[in-house]
Backbone as CSV, one residue per row, in Angstrom:
resi,resn,N_x,N_y,N_z,CA_x,CA_y,CA_z,C_x,C_y,C_z
1,UNK,0.841,-1.187,0.000,0.000,0.000,0.000,0.882,1.244,0.000
2,UNK,0.541,2.206,-0.813,1.337,3.420,-0.935,0.990,4.391,0.180
3,UNK,2.025,5.067,0.674,1.750,6.094,1.675,1.329,7.387,0.986
4,UNK,0.921,8.359,1.798,0.377,9.614,1.274,1.362,10.350,0.362
5,UNK,2.622,10.461,0.767,3.603,11.198,-0.043,3.872,10.508,-1.375
6,UNK,3.833,9.180,-1.414,4.027,8.463,-2.670,2.863,8.719,-3.625
7,UNK,1.620,8.760,-3.083,0.447,9.027,-3.917,0.508,10.436,-4.485
8,UNK,0.928,11.413,-3.669,1.026,12.796,-4.133,2.077,12.905,-5.224
9,UNK,3.240,12.258,-5.010,4.309,12.305,-6.009,3.842,11.675,-7.317
10,UNK,3.169,10.536,-7.226,2.684,9.866,-8.431,1.647,10.727,-9.142
11,UNK,0.745,11.360,-8.399,-0.264,12.231,-8.995,0.386,13.407,-9.701
12,UNK,1.411,13.999,-9.088,2.125,15.122,-9.683,2.781,14.706,-10.992
13,UNK,3.395,13.540,-11.006,4.035,13.043,-12.228,2.992,12.869,-13.324
14,UNK,1.845,12.277,-13.002,0.807,12.062,-13.999,0.283,13.381,-14.553
15,UNK,0.180,14.397,-13.715,-0.322,15.679,-14.177,0.631,16.333,-15.163
16,UNK,1.907,16.054,-15.067,2.890,16.643,-15.977,2.877,15.956,-17.330
17,UNK,2.356,14.733,-17.389,2.329,14.012,-18.644,1.209,14.540,-19.530
18,UNK,1.425,14.463,-20.814,0.473,14.952,-21.801,-0.424,13.790,-22.211
19,UNK,-1.702,13.927,-21.943,-2.625,12.857,-22.283,-2.795,12.792,-23.792
20,UNK,-2.686,11.570,-24.313,-2.815,11.390,-25.758,-3.343,9.994,-26.059
21,UNK,-3.616,9.765,-27.325,-4.132,8.469,-27.779,-3.171,7.796,-28.759
22,UNK,-1.932,8.176,-28.731,-0.961,7.652,-29.698,-0.782,6.144,-29.554
23,UNK,-0.653,5.669,-28.321,-0.466,4.236,-28.091,-1.678,3.466,-28.611
24,UNK,-2.868,3.956,-28.293,-4.116,3.299,-28.693,-4.188,3.138,-30.211
25,UNK,-3.915,4.219,-30.933,-4.029,4.161,-32.392,-2.921,3.322,-33.027
26,UNK,-1.752,3.329,-32.413,-0.665,2.473,-32.934,-1.050,1.009,-32.794
27,UNK,-1.588,0.658,-31.622,-1.995,-0.731,-31.373,-3.136,-1.150,-32.309
28,UNK,-4.074,-0.234,-32.540,-5.189,-0.531,-33.459,-4.688,-0.854,-34.862
29,UNK,-3.577,-0.227,-35.263,-3.013,-0.458,-36.599,-2.070,-1.673,-36.632
30,UNK,-1.815,-2.252,-35.461,-0.938,-3.416,-35.402,0.523,-3.077,-35.649
31,UNK,0.931,-1.862,-35.280,2.301,-1.406,-35.511,3.112,-1.430,-34.214
32,UNK,4.410,-1.630,-34.360,5.317,-1.502,-33.227,5.849,-0.067,-33.195
33,UNK,6.464,0.294,-32.089,7.090,1.615,-32.021,8.189,1.729,-33.068
34,UNK,8.898,0.655,-33.308,9.950,0.651,-34.328,9.357,0.886,-35.716
35,UNK,8.201,0.269,-35.991,7.511,0.481,-37.269,7.172,1.956,-37.456
36,UNK,6.582,2.561,-36.421,6.178,3.963,-36.489,7.398,4.857,-36.686
37,UNK,8.469,4.562,-35.951,9.697,5.354,-36.088,10.201,5.295,-37.532
38,UNK,10.192,4.109,-38.127,10.647,3.964,-39.506,9.745,4.757,-40.464
39,UNK,8.434,4.613,-40.310,7.488,5.292,-41.204,7.638,6.811,-41.102
40,UNK,7.838,7.312,-39.884,7.974,8.755,-39.676,9.366,9.266,-40.035
41,UNK,10.330,8.349,-40.124,11.698,8.748,-40.436,12.445,9.288,-39.221
42,UNK,12.036,8.883,-38.018,12.751,9.316,-36.814,13.942,8.407,-36.578
43,UNK,14.874,8.881,-35.752,16.125,8.154,-35.546,15.928,6.804,-34.871
44,UNK,15.047,6.753,-33.862,14.809,5.481,-33.175,13.439,5.480,-32.513
45,UNK,13.065,4.333,-31.988,11.731,4.177,-31.411,11.591,4.807,-30.031
46,UNK,12.682,5.223,-29.395,12.568,5.840,-28.067,11.781,7.146,-28.145
47,UNK,11.883,7.844,-29.258,11.124,9.072,-29.453,9.622,8.778,-29.427
48,UNK,9.230,7.697,-30.082,7.822,7.289,-30.118,7.356,6.953,-28.702
49,UNK,8.194,6.288,-27.963,7.878,5.935,-26.579,7.648,7.176,-25.720
50,UNK,8.509,8.175,-25.877,8.352,9.437,-25.124,7.018,10.099,-25.453
51,UNK,6.655,10.090,-26.718,5.388,10.706,-27.127,4.207,9.949,-26.544
52,UNK,4.256,8.608,-26.643,3.145,7.789,-26.162,2.973,7.894,-24.648
53,UNK,4.062,8.001,-23.929,3.981,8.151,-22.462,3.552,9.551,-22.058
54,UNK,3.611,10.482,-22.989,3.237,11.852,-22.688,4.356,12.662,-22.084
55,UNK,5.587,12.168,-22.212,6.749,12.895,-21.690,7.114,14.068,-22.587
56,UNK,6.858,13.912,-23.887,7.191,14.944,-24.870,6.049,15.061,-25.872
57,UNK,6.019,16.186,-26.566,5.014,16.409,-27.605,5.711,16.330,-28.964
58,UNK,5.133,15.591,-29.901,5.731,15.555,-31.247,5.713,16.952,-31.872
59,UNK,6.731,17.253,-32.672,6.770,18.513,-33.399,5.687,18.546,-34.474
60,UNK,5.542,19.681,-35.092,4.488,19.879,-36.091,4.554,18.844,-37.210
61,UNK,5.732,18.657,-37.783,5.865,17.688,-38.890,5.465,16.289,-38.456
62,UNK,5.935,15.886,-37.258,5.638,14.527,-36.801,4.183,14.344,-36.390
63,UNK,3.563,15.369,-35.828,2.145,15.219,-35.482,1.310,15.108,-36.756
64,UNK,1.705,15.837,-37.797,0.994,15.719,-39.071,1.226,14.347,-39.712
65,UNK,2.434,13.826,-39.595,2.717,12.480,-40.109,1.914,11.432,-39.346
66,UNK,1.864,11.593,-38.008,1.080,10.662,-37.187,-0.398,10.740,-37.544
67,UNK,-0.867,11.940,-37.800,-2.253,12.146,-38.201,-2.546,11.405,-39.509
68,UNK,-1.636,11.495,-40.454,-1.791,10.787,-41.728,-1.715,9.270,-41.531
69,UNK,-0.772,8.830,-40.715,-0.582,7.397,-40.475,-1.803,6.772,-39.807
70,UNK,-2.292,7.417,-38.758,-3.418,6.867,-37.995,-4.779,7.319,-38.524
71,UNK,-4.758,8.208,-39.510,-5.983,8.742,-40.113,-6.890,9.364,-39.050
72,UNK,-6.272,10.205,-38.230,-6.960,10.925,-37.152,-6.509,12.373,-37.160
73,UNK,-7.379,13.273,-36.702,-6.998,14.677,-36.575,-6.017,14.838,-35.417
74,UNK,-5.172,15.851,-35.514,-4.157,16.061,-34.475,-4.775,16.318,-33.111
75,UNK,-5.904,17.021,-33.050,-6.517,17.263,-31.743,-7.069,15.973,-31.141
76,UNK,-7.350,14.970,-31.957,-7.768,13.666,-31.451,-6.561,12.889,-30.919
77,UNK,-5.436,12.996,-31.610,-4.228,12.299,-31.173,-3.731,12.832,-29.832
78,UNK,-3.725,14.144,-29.691,-3.210,14.795,-28.474,-4.357,15.445,-27.697
79,UNK,-5.414,14.707,-27.468,-6.634,15.278,-26.897,-6.424,15.976,-25.565
80,UNK,-5.598,15.452,-24.682,-5.360,16.097,-23.387,-4.692,17.449,-23.541
81,UNK,-3.708,17.496,-24.401,-2.991,18.745,-24.676,-3.916,19.734,-25.369
82,UNK,-4.699,19.224,-26.318,-5.644,20.069,-27.037,-6.650,20.691,-26.068
83,UNK,-7.195,19.899,-25.164,-8.179,20.414,-24.209,-7.571,21.485,-23.315
84,UNK,-6.345,21.270,-22.888,-5.653,22.263,-22.055,-5.495,23.579,-22.824
85,UNK,-5.039,23.499,-24.059,-4.863,24.699,-24.879,-6.197,25.371,-25.187
86,UNK,-7.216,24.570,-25.436,-8.543,25.103,-25.717,-9.064,25.906,-24.526
87,UNK,-8.881,25.375,-23.325,-9.302,26.085,-22.114,-8.544,27.398,-21.956
88,UNK,-7.255,27.381,-22.255,-6.449,28.606,-22.186,-6.969,29.661,-23.170
89,UNK,-7.289,29.226,-24.378,-7.785,30.148,-25.400,-9.124,30.744,-24.964
90,UNK,-10.004,29.923,-24.448,-11.311,30.413,-23.993,-11.141,31.424,-22.865
91,UNK,-10.265,31.136,-21.921,-10.024,32.054,-20.799,-9.463,33.385,-21.294
92,UNK,-8.514,33.334,-22.220,-7.917,34.572,-22.746,-8.938,35.359,-23.576
93,UNK,-9.793,34.657,-24.287,-10.834,35.309,-25.075,-11.794,36.076,-24.156
94,UNK,-12.165,35.445,-23.035,-13.032,36.111,-22.061,-12.338,37.328,-21.458
95,UNK,-11.060,37.171,-21.154,-10.292,38.277,-20.577,-10.229,39.449,-21.556
96,UNK,-9.986,39.147,-22.827,-9.940,40.191,-23.853,-11.285,40.913,-23.962
97,UNK,-12.355,40.167,-23.928,-13.687,40.765,-24.004,-13.902,41.733,-22.837
98,UNK,-13.513,41.304,-21.631,-13.651,42.166,-20.454,-12.781,43.418,-20.563
99,UNK,-11.583,43.262,-21.096,-10.701,44.413,-21.281,-11.301,45.408,-22.264
100,UNK,-11.887,44.904,-23.332,-12.516,45.783,-24.327,-13.712,46.519,-23.728
101,UNK,-14.476,45.824,-22.901,-15.627,46.462,-22.241,-15.145,47.587,-21.327
102,UNK,-14.127,47.304,-20.522,-13.581,48.325,-19.621,-13.021,49.512,-20.395
103,UNK,-12.334,49.206,-21.493,-11.757,50.277,-22.316,-12.865,51.156,-22.907
104,UNK,-13.922,50.511,-23.370,-15.045,51.256,-23.946,-15.721,52.122,-22.885
105,UNK,-15.813,51.615,-21.676,-16.430,52.367,-20.589,-15.586,53.593,-20.219
106,UNK,-14.260,53.442,-20.221,-13.385,54.574,-19.885,-13.394,55.606,-21.006
107,UNK,-13.597,55.175,-22.244,-13.666,56.098,-23.375,-14.916,56.978,-23.313
108,UNK,-15.992,56.425,-22.771,-17.261,57.146,-22.650,-17.212,58.188,-21.529
109,UNK,-16.379,57.915,-20.540,-16.332,58.809,-19.362,-15.626,60.115,-19.622
């Protein structure tokens, strides 16, 4: 049984990882990490492993290649990251709207 500090540490580690569906789609296609690395033209399969574990995010070229390989949109492949960015955009959009309202109010005064 894990003690409290071990659970907190494990939770913190999981929160830092980028949620994605790369492993799921690779398995659905019956491919190994080595297969994917070869198809994408990456140096080795460790890069694929980092992406699947959520330790790193694929660059633009590789996410587009993965999208083509798995026949999925990039926001579906990296859904956790996409949702995080989407929330950030919505929050900033609301903030901008409020700033514009305040600016308009000060202009009227």
